[in-house]
C-alpha positions in Angstrom: 65.1 -79.2 48.4 67.1 -80.9 51.2 65.3 -83.7 53.0 62.8 -82.8 55.6 62.8 -84.7 58.9 60.6 -84.8 62.0 62.6 -84.6 65.3 60.9 -85.3 68.5 60.9 -82.3 70.8 60.0 -81.5 74.4 59.1 -78.4 76.3 62.1 -78.7 78.8 64.7 -78.7 75.9 63.0 -77.0 73.0 60.7 -74.3 74.3 62.9 -71.5 73.2 63.3 -72.9 69.7 59.5 -73.4 69.6 58.9 -69.7 70.6 61.4 -68.5 67.9 59.5 -70.5 65.2 56.2 -69.3 66.5 57.5 -65.7 66.3 58.5 -66.3 62.7 55.0 -67.7 62.1 53.3 -64.9 64.0 50.8 -64.3 61.2 49.1 -67.6 61.9 49.4 -67.4 65.7 47.9 -64.0 65.7 45.0 -65.2 63.5 44.5 -68.1 65.9 44.8 -66.4 69.3 44.5 -62.7 68.5 47.9 -61.8 69.8 51.6 -62.4 69.2 53.1 -65.7 70.4 54.5 -66.0 73.8 55.7 -68.7 76.2 52.0 -69.4 77.2 51.3 -70.2 73.6 54.4 -72.6 73.5 53.3 -74.3 77.0 49.9 -75.0 75.3 51.6 -76.5 72.3 53.3 -79.0 74.5 50.7 -79.5 77.1 47.2 -79.1 75.5 45.6 -82.5 75.8 42.2 -83.3 74.2 39.5 -84.8 76.5 40.2 -88.3 77.6 43.8 -88.2 76.9 47.1 -87.4 78.8 50.3 -85.9 77.7 51.5 -89.4 77.2 49.3 -89.4 74.1 51.0 -86.3 72.6 53.8 -86.2 70.1 55.6 -83.0 69.4 58.0 -82.7 66.5 60.2 -80.1 64.9 60.2 -79.9 61.2 63.8 -80.0 60.3 65.9 -79.4 57.3 69.5 -80.2 58.3 69.9 -78.0 61.4 67.2 -75.4 60.6 63.7 -75.7 62.3 61.2 -74.9 59.6 58.1 -75.7 61.6 56.6 -77.8 64.3 53.9 -80.4 64.7 51.8 -81.7 67.6 49.7 -84.9 67.3 47.3 -86.5 69.8 47.2 -90.3 69.4 43.8 -91.9 70.1 41.6 -88.7 69.7 38.7 -89.0 68.8 38.7 -92.7 68.3 41.5 -95.1 69.5 43.0 -95.5 66.0 42.8 -91.8 65.1 45.7 -89.4 65.1 44.6 -85.8 65.6 46.9 -83.1 64.2 46.6 -80.4 66.7 48.9 -77.9 65.0 51.1 -77.9 62.0 53.0 -74.5 62.1 55.4 -73.6 59.3 57.8 -70.8 58.9 56.2 -68.5 56.2 59.4 -68.6 54.3 58.8 -72.3 53.6 55.1 -72.4 53.0 54.1 -73.1 49.4 57.3 -74.9 48.7 56.3 -78.5 49.4 57.2 -78.4 53.0 53.8 -79.1 54.3 53.4 -82.0 51.8 56.6 -83.5 53.0 55.6 -83.1 56.7 52.3 -84.7 56.0 54.0 -87.7 54.2 56.2 -88.3 57.2 53.2 -88.0 59.6 51.3 -90.5 57.6 54.1 -93.0 57.6 54.5 -92.7 61.4 50.7 -92.9 62.0 50.5 -96.1 59.9 53.4 -97.6 61.7 51.6 -96.9 65.0 48.5 -98.5 63.8 46.4 -95.5 63.2 43.8 -95.7 60.5 42.6 -92.0 60.3 44.2 -88.6 60.5 42.0 -85.8 61.8 42.4 -82.0 62.4 40.4 -78.9 62.6 41.2 -75.9 60.4 40.2 -72.3 61.0 37.6 -71.2 58.4 39.4 -67.8 58.6 42.5 -69.6 57.0 41.4 -70.4 53.5 44.9 -71.3 52.4 45.0 -74.0 55.0 41.7 -75.4 54.0 42.9 -75.5 50.4 46.1 -77.2 51.5 44.4 -79.9 53.5 41.7 -80.8 51.0 44.3 -80.9 48.1 46.2 -83.5 50.3 43.1 -85.7 50.5 41.3 -84.5 53.6 37.6 -84.4 53.5 35.0 -82.7 55.7 34.1 -84.6 58.8 31.9 -81.9 60.4 31.7 -78.2 60.8 32.3 -76.7 64.2 30.9 -73.2 64.6 32.1 -70.9 67.2 30.3 -71.0 70.5 30.1 -68.7 73.5 32.6 -71.0 75.2 35.1 -71.3 72.4 37.7 -69.0 71.0 35.4 -67.3 68.5 36.6 -69.3 65.5 34.5 -71.3 63.2 36.4 -74.4 62.1 36.2 -77.4 59.7 37.0 -80.7 61.1 38.7 -82.7 58.4 39.6 -86.4 58.1 41.9 -88.5 56.0 41.7 -92.3 55.8 45.0 -94.0 56.0 
């Protein structure tokens, strides 16, 4: 497999490419939000900020293999704790799932997080996405807490997982 890289991306220059990727990965997007991806979904990818942070704390990356965008990742630095990196989304083209792409991306994220002084990776995974739960736990993430759906939430039960760096 050709080397996987993470390329920083931004809304102004890369929204159309991000939408194209989200449309290829519509199976996950539809599971998550109950409809096909659109530009609102992409805007949220680039702009959704956890409590207490600003967009300055967000890092968006395209997962690249040569010139092909295989996925995208968004990370919030400093959520929940100052030395945490929160993986808000890792979305991969279905054609590249189960082929080591996710593992390669996670390896690159770990390296970047360590260089930035992070000591913990955290994320939430939809309980309705058992393949993702299996992936993350196989990669060394352990349960941090269970987050059941509430009347104010999007209706998904989630597992919050953590991984010590």
